[in-house]
C-alpha positions as CSV (number, residue, x, y, z in Angstrom):
1,M,-100.9,104.5,1.7
2,N,-98.0,104.9,4.1
3,T,-96.1,102.0,2.8
4,I,-96.6,103.3,-0.6
5,T,-95.1,106.7,0.4
6,T,-92.4,105.1,2.1
7,T,-91.4,102.9,-0.8
8,G,-91.6,105.9,-3.1
9,H,-89.1,107.6,-0.8
10,H,-86.7,104.7,-1.0
11,L,-86.9,104.6,-4.8
12,A,-86.3,108.3,-4.8
13,A,-83.3,108.1,-2.7
14,G,-81.9,105.3,-4.7
15,F,-82.2,107.3,-7.9
16,A,-80.7,110.5,-6.2
17,A,-77.5,108.6,-5.8
18,V,-77.0,108.2,-9.6
19,C,-74.5,110.7,-11.1
20,P,-73.8,110.9,-14.8
21,K,-70.2,109.9,-15.8
22,A,-68.6,110.6,-19.1
23,P,-66.9,107.6,-20.9
24,P,-63.1,107.4,-20.5
25,G,-61.4,109.6,-22.9
26,A,-64.3,111.8,-23.7
27,Q,-63.2,114.8,-21.8
28,V,-60.4,115.6,-24.3
29,H,-63.1,115.8,-27.1
30,V,-65.5,117.8,-24.8
31,D,-62.8,120.4,-24.2
32,D,-62.0,120.8,-27.9
33,I,-65.6,121.3,-28.6
34,M,-66.0,123.8,-25.7
35,G,-63.0,125.6,-26.8
36,Y,-64.4,126.0,-30.5
37,V,-67.8,127.1,-29.0
38,L,-65.9,129.7,-26.9
39,W,-64.0,131.2,-29.7
40,G,-67.1,131.2,-32.1
41,V,-69.2,133.0,-29.5
42,G,-66.5,135.6,-29.0
43,I,-66.1,136.2,-32.6
44,L,-69.8,136.7,-33.0
45,F,-69.9,139.2,-30.2
46,L,-67.1,141.2,-31.9
47,L,-68.7,140.9,-35.3
48,G,-72.1,142.2,-33.6
49,I,-70.1,145.3,-32.2
50,V,-68.3,146.0,-35.4
51,I,-71.7,145.7,-37.5
52,S,-73.6,147.7,-35.1
53,I,-70.8,150.6,-35.0
54,G,-70.9,150.5,-38.6
55,A,-74.6,151.0,-38.8
56,V,-74.3,153.8,-36.5
57,V,-71.7,155.5,-38.4
58,G,-73.4,154.8,-41.9
59,G,-76.6,156.1,-40.6
60,R,-75.0,159.3,-39.4
61,V,-72.9,159.9,-42.5
62,F,-75.6,159.1,-44.9
63,G,-78.4,160.6,-43.1
64,M,-80.5,157.5,-42.3
65,P,-81.8,157.8,-38.8
66,H,-83.3,154.2,-38.8
67,A,-79.8,152.8,-39.7
68,S,-78.5,154.7,-36.7
69,K,-81.2,153.6,-34.3
70,A,-80.8,150.0,-35.3
71,G,-77.0,150.4,-34.6
72,V,-77.6,151.6,-31.3
73,V,-80.1,148.8,-30.5
74,G,-77.6,146.2,-31.8
75,L,-75.0,147.3,-29.4
76,V,-77.3,147.3,-26.5
77,M,-78.3,143.9,-27.4
78,V,-74.6,142.6,-27.8
79,F,-73.9,144.0,-24.3
80,V,-76.9,142.5,-22.8
81,A,-75.9,139.1,-24.5
82,V,-72.3,139.5,-23.3
83,I,-73.7,140.0,-19.6
84,G,-76.1,137.1,-19.9
85,Y,-73.1,135.0,-21.3
86,L,-71.2,135.8,-18.2
87,I,-74.0,135.4,-15.6
88,L,-76.0,132.4,-16.8
89,P,-73.4,129.8,-16.4
90,G,-73.1,130.6,-12.6
91,I,-77.0,130.5,-12.4
92,L,-77.1,127.0,-14.0
93,D,-74.3,125.8,-11.8
94,A,-76.2,126.9,-8.8
95,M,-79.4,125.3,-9.9
96,L,-77.9,122.0,-11.0
97,G,-75.5,121.7,-8.2
98,S,-73.1,118.7,-8.8
99,G,-75.2,117.2,-11.8
100,C,-76.4,114.3,-9.7
101,I,-80.1,113.2,-10.4
């Protein structure tokens, strides 16, 4: 039983030294894709804010309280998403570390 455990530890230590590595020249494409995603998410945040403010104003002007409530909920959800967008990458970096398995 002890030799099996020791062998398992040696195998696990060997696998722990493996770190993923991108192929040469891939970083340029990854940076492009990440830039597109960053701009897309920013545009979606702005659209969410504009549409939510429009729902609040439209609900007040036309006397539709449900539209106003939905607009307020939309604004709150956009701000929660923005906070999550800023916080979650740091949490993932802390959990994953250097990326080595």
